[in-house]
C-alpha positions in Angstrom: 77.5 60.4 131.5 79.1 57.9 129.0 77.4 55.9 126.3 79.0 54.0 123.4 77.5 52.1 120.5 78.3 48.4 120.6 80.5 46.9 118.0 82.5 43.8 117.3 86.3 44.2 117.0 87.0 46.7 114.2 88.3 45.4 110.9 90.3 48.2 109.3 92.0 48.4 105.9 94.0 51.3 104.5 95.2 51.4 100.9 97.0 54.1 98.9 95.1 55.4 95.9 96.9 55.4 92.6 97.3 58.7 90.8 94.9 57.5 88.1 92.1 57.3 90.7 90.0 60.6 90.4 89.9 60.8 94.2 93.7 61.1 94.3 93.6 64.4 92.4 90.3 65.9 93.4 90.2 68.5 96.2 89.2 66.8 99.5 86.4 69.3 100.1 84.9 68.3 96.7 84.6 64.7 97.9 82.7 65.6 101.1 79.4 63.5 100.9 75.9 64.7 101.8 74.4 64.1 105.3 76.5 64.7 108.4 80.1 64.4 107.0 83.3 64.4 109.0 86.1 66.7 107.9 89.4 68.2 108.9 91.1 70.0 106.0 94.0 72.4 106.0 95.9 73.8 102.9 94.4 71.0 100.8 95.4 68.2 103.1 93.6 66.3 105.9 90.9 63.8 106.4 87.2 63.5 105.4 84.9 60.7 106.6 81.4 59.4 106.2 79.3 56.6 107.7 79.6 55.6 111.3 81.2 52.4 112.6 80.8 53.4 116.2 80.7 56.5 118.5 81.3 57.5 122.1 79.2 60.2 123.8 80.7 61.4 127.1 80.4 64.4 129.4 81.8 65.8 132.7 85.2 66.8 133.9 86.7 63.4 133.1 85.4 63.3 129.5 88.9 63.4 128.0 90.2 60.6 130.1 87.2 58.4 129.4 87.5 59.1 125.7 91.2 58.2 125.6 90.5 54.9 127.5 87.6 54.0 125.1 89.6 54.7 122.0 92.7 52.8 123.3 90.5 49.7 124.1 88.8 50.0 120.7 91.9 50.2 118.5 93.9 47.6 120.5 91.1 45.1 119.7 91.0 46.0 116.0 92.3 43.9 113.1 94.3 46.4 111.0 95.9 46.3 107.6 97.7 49.6 106.9 99.8 49.7 103.8 100.5 53.5 104.1 101.6 54.0 107.7 101.2 57.8 107.9 99.6 59.9 110.6 95.8 59.6 110.0 96.0 56.1 108.4 94.6 53.0 110.1 91.8 53.5 112.7 90.8 57.1 113.1 88.3 58.9 115.3 87.0 62.4 114.8 86.0 64.3 117.9 84.4 67.4 119.3 84.5 68.2 123.0 82.6 70.7 125.2 84.1 73.8 126.5 82.8 73.3 130.1 82.7 70.3 132.4 78.9 70.2 132.6 76.4 67.7 131.3 76.4 68.8 127.7 77.7 65.9 125.5 81.1 65.5 123.8 81.6 63.0 121.0 84.1 60.7 119.3 83.0 59.3 116.0 84.7 56.4 114.1 83.6 56.7 110.5 83.1 53.7 108.2 85.2 55.3 105.5 88.1 57.8 105.7 89.8 59.5 102.7 93.1 61.2 103.6 95.8 63.2 102.0 99.3 64.1 103.2 102.5 65.1 101.4 101.0 64.4 98.0 99.8 60.9 98.9 96.1 60.0 99.1 94.7 56.9 100.9 91.4 55.3 101.6 90.5 53.6 104.9 87.5 51.3 105.2 86.3 50.3 108.7 83.9 47.5 109.1 81.4 47.2 106.3 81.8 50.8 105.1 81.3 51.4 101.4 84.1 53.3 99.7 82.0 56.1 98.2 82.0 58.6 96.7 84.3 57.5 93.9 84.4 60.9 92.2 83.8 64.6 93.1 80.3 65.2 94.4 78.1 67.8 92.7 78.3 71.2 94.5 75.8 71.8 97.2 73.4 74.7 97.0 73.7 77.4 99.5 70.9 78.3 101.9 68.3 80.9 101.0 66.6 83.7 102.9 68.8 83.4 106.0 67.6 85.6 108.9 69.7 86.4 112.0 68.6 87.1 115.5 70.3 87.6 118.8 71.1 84.6 120.9 71.3 84.5 124.7 72.2 88.2 125.1 71.2 91.2 123.0 73.9 93.5 121.9 73.5 96.0 124.8 73.3 93.2 127.4 76.6 91.7 126.1 78.3 95.1 126.2 77.2 95.4 129.8 78.7 92.0 130.5 82.0 93.1 129.1 81.9 96.3 131.2 81.3 94.1 134.3 84.2 91.9 133.4 86.5 94.9 133.0 85.5 96.2 136.4 86.3 92.8 138.0 89.7 92.8 136.2 90.6 96.3 137.4 89.5 95.3 140.9 92.1 92.5 140.8 89.7 89.6 140.8 91.3 88.2 137.6 93.7 89.1 134.8 91.8 88.1 131.7 88.4 86.6 130.7 87.1 85.6 127.3 83.5 86.4 126.8 81.5 85.0 123.8 78.1 85.6 122.4 75.9 83.6 120.1 73.8 84.5 117.1 70.9 82.5 115.7 70.5 82.0 112.0 67.4 80.5 110.2 67.2 79.4 106.6 64.0 78.4 104.7 65.3 74.8 104.3 67.8 72.5 106.0 71.4 73.7 105.4 73.7 71.4 103.4 76.8 71.0 105.5 78.9 70.5 102.3 78.2 74.1 101.3 79.6 75.4 104.6 82.7 73.1 104.4 83.6 74.1 100.9 83.0 77.8 101.2 84.8 78.1 104.5 87.7 76.1 103.1 87.9 78.3 100.0 87.7 81.6 102.0 90.1 80.5 104.8 92.6 78.0 103.4 95.1 78.7 106.1 92.5 77.7 108.8 91.5 74.2 109.8 88.1 73.5 108.3 86.1 71.0 110.4 82.8 69.2 110.5 82.1 66.9 113.4 78.6 65.8 114.4 76.9 69.0 113.3 79.6 71.5 114.4 81.1 73.2 111.4 83.7 75.9 111.2 87.2 77.1 110.2 89.5 77.6 113.1 92.8 79.4 112.9 93.9 78.1 116.2 95.7 74.7 116.5 95.5 73.6 120.1 97.9 70.7 119.5 99.4 68.6 116.8 101.3 65.4 117.7 103.5 63.5 115.3 105.5 60.9 117.1 107.5 62.8 119.7 107.0 66.2 118.1 104.3 68.5 119.5 103.1 71.9 118.2 100.6 74.4 119.6 99.7 77.5 117.6 98.4 80.1 120.0 96.4 83.1 118.8 95.2 86.0 120.9 94.9 89.6 120.1 92.7 90.7 117.2 92.4 93.6 114.7 90.3 94.0 111.6 91.1 97.4 110.2 93.4 98.5 107.3 96.4 98.9 109.6 95.8 95.7 111.6 99.3 94.3 111.5 101.0 97.5 112.8 98.3 98.1 115.3 98.6 94.6 116.8 102.3 94.8 117.1 102.1 98.2 118.8 99.1 97.4 121.1 99.8 96.9 124.8 96.3 95.5 125.3 96.7 92.9 122.5 100.2 92.0 123.6 99.0 91.4 127.1 96.2 89.2 126.0 98.5 87.2 123.8 101.1 86.8 126.6 98.5 85.2 128.9 97.5 82.7 126.2 101.1 81.7 125.3 101.9 81.2 129.0 98.9 79.0 129.6 99.8 76.7 126.7 103.5 76.6 127.8 102.7 75.7 131.4 100.2 73.0 130.4 102.6 70.9 128.3 106.1 71.8 129.6 106.2 69.0 132.2 105.7 66.5 129.3 108.5 67.8 127.1 112.3 67.5 127.1 112.4 70.9 125.4 109.8 73.5 124.6 110.4 76.5 122.5 108.5 79.8 122.3 109.3 82.6 119.8 110.6 85.8 121.5 107.9 87.9 119.7 104.6 86.9 118.1 104.0 87.2 114.4 100.7 88.4 112.8 98.4 85.9 111.1 96.3 87.7 108.5 93.0 86.1 107.5 90.3 87.3 105.2 88.3 89.1 107.9 90.6 89.6 110.8 94.3 89.4 111.9 95.7 87.8 115.0 98.9 87.8 117.0 100.3 84.3 116.7 103.0 82.2 118.3 103.9 78.6 117.7 105.0 76.7 120.8 107.0 73.6 119.7 108.5 70.8 121.7 109.7 67.3 122.0 107.8 64.8 124.2 109.6 62.9 126.9 108.0 59.5 126.2 104.7 58.1 124.9 103.5 57.8 128.5 105.5 60.3 130.5 104.7 62.1 133.8 103.1 59.8 136.3 102.0 57.5 133.5 99.8 60.1 131.9 99.3 59.3 128.2 100.7 61.8 125.7 98.6 61.0 122.7 97.1 63.9 120.9 93.8 63.8 122.6 95.3 63.6 126.1 97.5 66.6 125.3 94.4 68.5 124.1 92.7 67.7 127.4 95.8 69.0 129.3 95.8 72.2 127.3 92.1 72.9 127.5 90.9 75.5 128.4 93.7 77.9 127.4 93.7 81.5 128.3 92.9 82.2 124.6 89.3 80.9 125.1 88.9 81.1 128.9 91.1 83.5 130.7 93.5 83.9 133.6 93.5 82.5 136.3 91.5 79.6 134.7 89.1 78.9 137.6 88.1 82.5 138.2 87.7 83.2 134.5 85.6 80.1 134.0 83.3 81.2 136.8 83.0 84.7 135.3 82.1 83.2 132.0 79.3 81.1 133.6 78.0 84.2 135.3 78.2 86.8 132.5 77.6 85.0 129.2 74.1 83.8 129.9 74.5 80.7 127.7 75.9 77.2 127.5 78.8 77.3 125.0 78.3 73.6 124.2 81.2 72.5 122.0 82.1 76.0 120.9 85.7 76.8 122.1 86.3 73.2 122.9 88.8 70.9 121.2 87.8 69.6 117.8 89.9 67.3 115.5 91.1 63.7 115.1 93.2 61.0 116.6 94.7 57.8 115.2 95.8 54.5 116.8 99.4 55.7 117.1 98.3 58.6 119.2 99.1 61.1 116.5 96.5 63.7 115.7 95.5 67.3 115.3 93.1 69.2 117.6 92.0 72.7 117.1 89.8 75.0 119.1 86.3 75.2 117.7 86.2 78.8 116.7 84.5 80.7 113.8 81.9 77.9 113.8 78.2 77.1 113.9 76.1 74.3 115.3 73.9 73.1 112.4 70.5 71.7 113.2 68.5 71.4 110.0 67.5 75.0 108.9 68.7 76.5 112.3 72.2 77.4 113.0 73.9 78.8 116.2 76.9 80.9 115.5 79.6 81.9 118.1 82.2 84.6 118.5 84.3 85.5 121.5 86.7 88.2 122.7 89.5 88.4 125.2 88.8 90.9 127.9 91.6 92.6 129.8 91.9 95.8 131.9 92.3 97.9 128.8 89.2 96.6 127.0 86.4 98.8 125.8 82.9 97.3 125.5 82.2 98.9 122.1 85.4 97.8 120.6 84.9 94.2 121.9 81.5 94.1 120.4 82.9 95.3 117.0 85.5 92.5 117.3 82.8 89.9 117.9 80.8 91.2 114.9 84.0 90.9 112.7 84.5 87.3 113.8 80.8 86.4 113.0 81.6 87.4 109.4 83.5 84.2 108.8 80.3 82.1 108.9 77.8 84.8 108.0 79.4 85.3 104.6 79.2 81.7 103.6 75.5 81.7 104.6 74.6 84.9 102.9 76.8 84.7 99.8 
């Protein structure tokens, strides 16, 4: 299924903001407008957007290919004035794609206005008839009140049994790893202001990529792919701990090291054919967040050409489609792990654990994996957390890990 809103050729203008402009010095998250804003912010830099010039809704196994083709046609027809010429200037689309190949919709949204910051420079892009608002920081949004949480598709005991079944299949040699997720439903007494979630998540997890795309809001530590010209980076996370000795335990844990190795290998294999060189650190490091710590490895490389193997595009979104799903969110081997997920989780993940991020007309962009997130629908939210299951996994420990990951969004709802 593919639908797109009709639009005359885009007229796009990007200008750099002077340092005297309040928007050039305000925190990006303080400029996020009400409604259904678009955001991708990391360490104070990134993009926020509002309004909607056009959008694409797409589903199915060819959703990435269709989205890339639509975006290419759209920006090639655009009339562009770009005085800044940095990644994220000129025409930009924000996107959020489903984990699975089923009928659930993925989306690309081209906003009417984009405010961006990079390397100390701030710019404003206006697309079509967009109005360049806000012109100053927006008053802080109030947090939700009286939030209540209930189990989603599976109750706690049911999910533990699903983990035990997965471990049995792994030990029987049916697969090597599978990532099982569970959902949690939250209800507030009034519609939740997305600005509150974006700001609080960004404050609590500045090293993560805070995102908001079409109602999916979160702060992911995992960068699926960043492309800048011929440079490509994928930050792989797998292996989690949340106790006082998390760093030492992760580095010493055979279970977590095994889980991490599968994830790194899947990322390497996906993009190696498109690179002249690809580098992987000999040992993972530990990324420490406010609620959990992860084993982390940055896979870095140089792309062969802008359209390399068999004419396959190597823009950021195409690379995200090649990488997805990694072993970090699906398992190994991919096909068997995907089937186990469909059988054991009891839910449609939707856009959870799918690529989320942005793409510009040069093909540059950043795509993370939609983790530590929630789908926001008025006063109702659906939270997600997943765990990598290998032969050494214990259902009770995996449940505790999922609970620790829920804390990222729960705290900003309850605090």
